C-alpha positions as CSV (number, residue, x, y, z in Angstrom):
1,M,125.1,210.2,121.3
2,S,123.3,207.1,122.6
3,R,120.3,208.0,120.5
4,D,122.5,208.2,117.4
5,R,123.8,204.7,118.0
6,N,120.3,203.4,118.4
7,N,119.3,204.9,115.2
8,L,122.3,203.4,113.5
9,K,121.4,199.9,114.8
10,N,117.9,200.3,113.6
11,N,119.1,201.4,110.2
12,L,121.5,198.4,109.9
13,R,118.7,196.0,111.0
14,N,116.4,197.4,108.4
15,S,119.0,197.4,105.7
16,N,119.9,193.6,106.2
17,P,117.2,191.3,104.8
18,D,115.6,188.8,107.2
19,P,117.0,185.3,106.5
20,L,113.6,183.7,106.9
21,D,112.0,186.0,104.4
22,E,114.8,185.4,102.0
23,Y,114.4,181.6,102.2
24,L,110.6,181.8,101.7
25,N,111.1,184.1,98.7
26,R,113.5,181.6,97.1
27,A,111.1,178.7,97.7
28,E,108.3,180.7,96.2
29,E,110.4,181.4,93.1
30,R,111.3,177.7,92.6
31,S,107.7,176.7,92.9
32,S,106.6,179.2,90.3
33,I,109.4,177.9,87.9
34,K,108.2,174.3,88.3
35,E,104.6,175.4,87.6
36,E,105.8,177.1,84.4
37,E,107.7,173.9,83.1
38,P,105.6,171.8,80.7
39,E,104.6,168.5,82.2
40,L,106.2,165.6,80.2
41,P,104.1,162.5,79.5
42,K,105.0,159.6,81.7
43,P,106.2,156.5,79.9
44,K,103.8,153.6,80.0
45,R,105.3,150.3,80.9
46,N,102.5,148.5,79.0
47,Y,104.1,149.6,75.7
48,L,107.0,147.2,76.3
49,A,104.8,144.3,77.1
50,I,102.7,144.9,74.0
51,A,105.8,145.0,71.8
52,V,107.1,141.7,73.2
53,F,103.7,140.1,72.7
54,L,103.6,141.2,69.1
55,I,107.1,139.9,68.3
56,V,106.5,136.5,69.9
57,G,103.1,136.2,68.2
58,F,104.7,137.0,64.8
59,F,107.3,134.1,65.2
60,L,104.7,131.7,66.5
61,V,102.4,132.4,63.5
62,R,105.3,131.8,61.1
63,G,106.3,128.6,62.9
64,V,102.9,127.0,62.9
65,S,101.6,128.4,59.6
66,N,101.1,124.9,58.3
67,F,99.4,123.6,61.4
68,S,95.7,123.1,61.6
69,F,94.1,124.5,64.6
70,N,91.0,122.4,64.1
71,P,91.2,119.5,66.5
72,F,88.5,117.5,64.7
73,S,90.2,117.9,61.4
74,S,93.6,116.8,62.8
75,F,91.9,113.8,64.4
76,F,90.2,112.6,61.3
77,Q,93.3,113.1,59.3
78,T,95.3,110.9,61.7
79,V,92.6,108.2,61.6
80,S,92.5,108.3,57.8
81,I,96.2,107.9,57.5
82,N,96.2,104.8,59.8
83,Q,93.4,103.1,57.9
84,P,94.3,100.7,55.1
85,S,93.7,101.9,51.6
86,D,90.9,100.6,49.4
87,D,93.5,99.0,47.1
88,L,95.1,97.1,50.0
89,L,91.7,95.9,51.2
90,N,90.8,94.7,47.7
91,R,94.0,92.7,47.5
92,M,93.4,91.3,50.9
93,N,89.9,90.3,50.0
94,N,91.2,88.5,46.8
95,R,93.5,86.4,48.9
96,M,90.8,85.7,51.5
97,V,88.5,84.5,48.7
98,E,91.2,82.2,47.4
99,M,91.4,80.6,50.9
100,G,87.6,80.2,51.0
101,Y,86.7,83.2,53.1
102,T,84.0,84.9,51.0
103,G,81.4,87.5,51.4
104,L,83.6,89.9,53.4
105,S,82.9,93.6,53.2
106,Q,85.6,96.3,53.5
107,D,84.4,97.0,57.0
108,D,84.8,93.3,57.9
109,L,88.4,93.4,56.4
110,R,89.2,96.5,58.4
111,D,87.9,94.9,61.6
112,L,90.0,91.8,61.0
113,R,93.1,93.9,60.4
114,N,92.5,96.0,63.6
115,K,92.4,92.7,65.5
116,G,95.8,91.6,64.0
117,V,94.4,89.3,61.4
118,T,95.7,89.6,57.9
119,A,95.5,87.4,54.8
120,T,99.2,86.5,55.3
121,Y,98.7,85.6,59.0
122,I,95.8,83.2,58.1
123,S,97.8,81.8,55.2
124,N,100.8,81.0,57.5
125,I,98.6,79.3,60.1
126,R,96.9,77.3,57.5
127,A,100.2,76.2,56.1
128,L,101.0,74.7,59.5
129,G,98.1,72.2,59.2
130,F,95.2,74.3,60.4
131,T,93.4,74.3,57.1
132,D,89.9,74.4,58.7
133,L,90.8,77.6,60.6
134,T,87.7,79.9,61.0
135,L,87.9,83.6,61.1
136,D,86.9,83.6,64.8
137,E,89.7,81.2,65.6
138,A,92.1,83.4,63.7
139,V,91.1,86.4,65.7
140,S,91.5,84.4,69.0
141,L,95.0,83.3,68.0
142,A,96.0,86.8,67.0
143,Q,94.6,88.4,70.1
144,A,96.5,85.8,72.2
145,D,99.7,86.8,70.3
146,A,100.1,83.2,69.0
147,S,102.4,83.8,66.0
148,S,103.0,81.4,63.2
149,A,106.6,81.0,64.5
150,F,105.4,80.0,68.0
151,I,103.0,77.5,66.5
152,A,105.7,76.1,64.2
153,M,108.1,75.7,67.2
154,M,105.5,73.9,69.3
155,L,104.9,71.5,66.5
156,E,108.6,71.0,66.1
157,L,108.9,70.1,69.8
158,G,106.4,67.3,69.3
159,Y,103.1,68.8,70.4
160,E,99.8,68.6,68.5
161,P,97.9,71.6,69.9
162,T,94.5,72.7,69.0
163,V,93.6,76.3,68.5
164,E,92.3,76.4,72.0
165,D,95.5,74.8,73.4
166,L,97.5,77.5,71.6
167,V,95.4,80.3,73.0
168,N,95.7,78.8,76.5
169,L,99.4,78.4,76.2
170,R,100.0,82.0,75.1
171,G,97.5,83.3,77.6
172,A,99.6,81.7,80.4
173,G,102.8,83.2,79.0
174,V,104.2,79.9,77.7
175,T,106.8,80.5,74.9
176,A,108.5,78.0,72.6
177,F,111.8,79.1,74.2
178,Y,110.6,78.2,77.7
179,T,109.3,74.8,76.5
180,S,112.5,74.0,74.7
181,N,114.5,74.8,77.8
182,I,112.3,72.5,79.9
183,H,113.0,69.7,77.3
184,D,116.7,70.4,77.5
185,L,116.6,69.8,81.3
186,G,115.3,66.3,80.7
187,Y,111.6,66.7,80.8
188,R,110.7,65.9,77.2
189,D,107.3,64.4,78.2
190,V,106.1,67.7,79.8
191,S,102.5,68.2,78.8
192,M,100.9,71.4,77.7
193,E,98.8,71.5,80.9
194,Q,102.0,71.2,83.0
195,L,103.6,74.0,81.0
196,I,100.6,76.2,81.6
197,R,100.6,75.4,85.3
198,M,104.4,75.8,85.7
199,Q,104.4,79.2,84.0
200,R,101.5,80.4,86.1
201,I,103.1,79.6,89.4
202,G,106.5,80.7,88.4
203,V,108.6,77.6,87.9
204,T,111.7,78.8,86.2
205,T,114.5,76.9,84.6
206,T,116.8,78.2,87.3
207,L,114.6,76.7,90.0
208,I,114.6,73.4,88.2
209,E,118.4,73.4,87.9
210,T,118.8,74.2,91.6
211,L,116.4,71.4,92.7
212,Q,118.2,69.0,90.3
213,A,121.5,69.8,91.9
214,E,120.1,69.2,95.4
215,N,118.0,66.1,94.7
216,G,119.3,64.6,91.5
217,A,118.6,65.2,87.8
218,D,115.7,62.7,87.9
219,I,113.6,64.6,90.3
220,P,110.0,64.3,89.1
221,L,108.5,67.4,87.5
222,E,105.4,67.2,89.7
223,E,107.6,67.3,92.8
224,I,109.1,70.5,91.5
225,I,105.7,71.9,91.0
226,R,104.6,71.0,94.5
227,Y,107.8,72.5,95.9
228,R,107.1,75.8,94.1
229,I,103.5,75.9,95.3
230,S,104.5,75.2,99.0
231,N,107.3,77.9,98.9
232,Q,105.3,80.7,97.3
């Protein structure tokens, strides 16, 4: 009887599959299925970058289709636009000849214009009494920013400046407005040398008014200059 029970157990053990064998069999089957599946191509991320680059490039080309990529060409085009035309130079030369400035080439005329000297500028200066104005003097005045309006105002205020005086006044920063204010404060006899000195050391109309309030309206201008120098 006991032997029959043992045989029955052995038969049951043999009839039930081993769990480990069953797991390995299933794993083997999944592996074989994966091997049989066709491998799909992996998407390449570079495709997106290329597409974006092409789109941006397309719109950039459309936006700058009229732009020259030649830097030398662009430079010379700019220079040529800023240069006076031959017609303008010819008309300028005609006026210069009328005023006695002869023998000027177009390069000479261009150089004068580049330095701020035009036929109109010279004509205006000459009309103020500087009839013997040379081209070098005209260049000096223009470079010092001595306009015909400034010269006219200084003449109106009673000064008889030379070209050199005018260049020195403007070089120091003296304006007709500053000079007029000094006159209004009672110093109508202020010289051009004093104006230059006062402007250079920073004597303002406000300082003059303050010192006049403290010391009287008749305080000498030289005393104001000395005060400013000692308190710098």
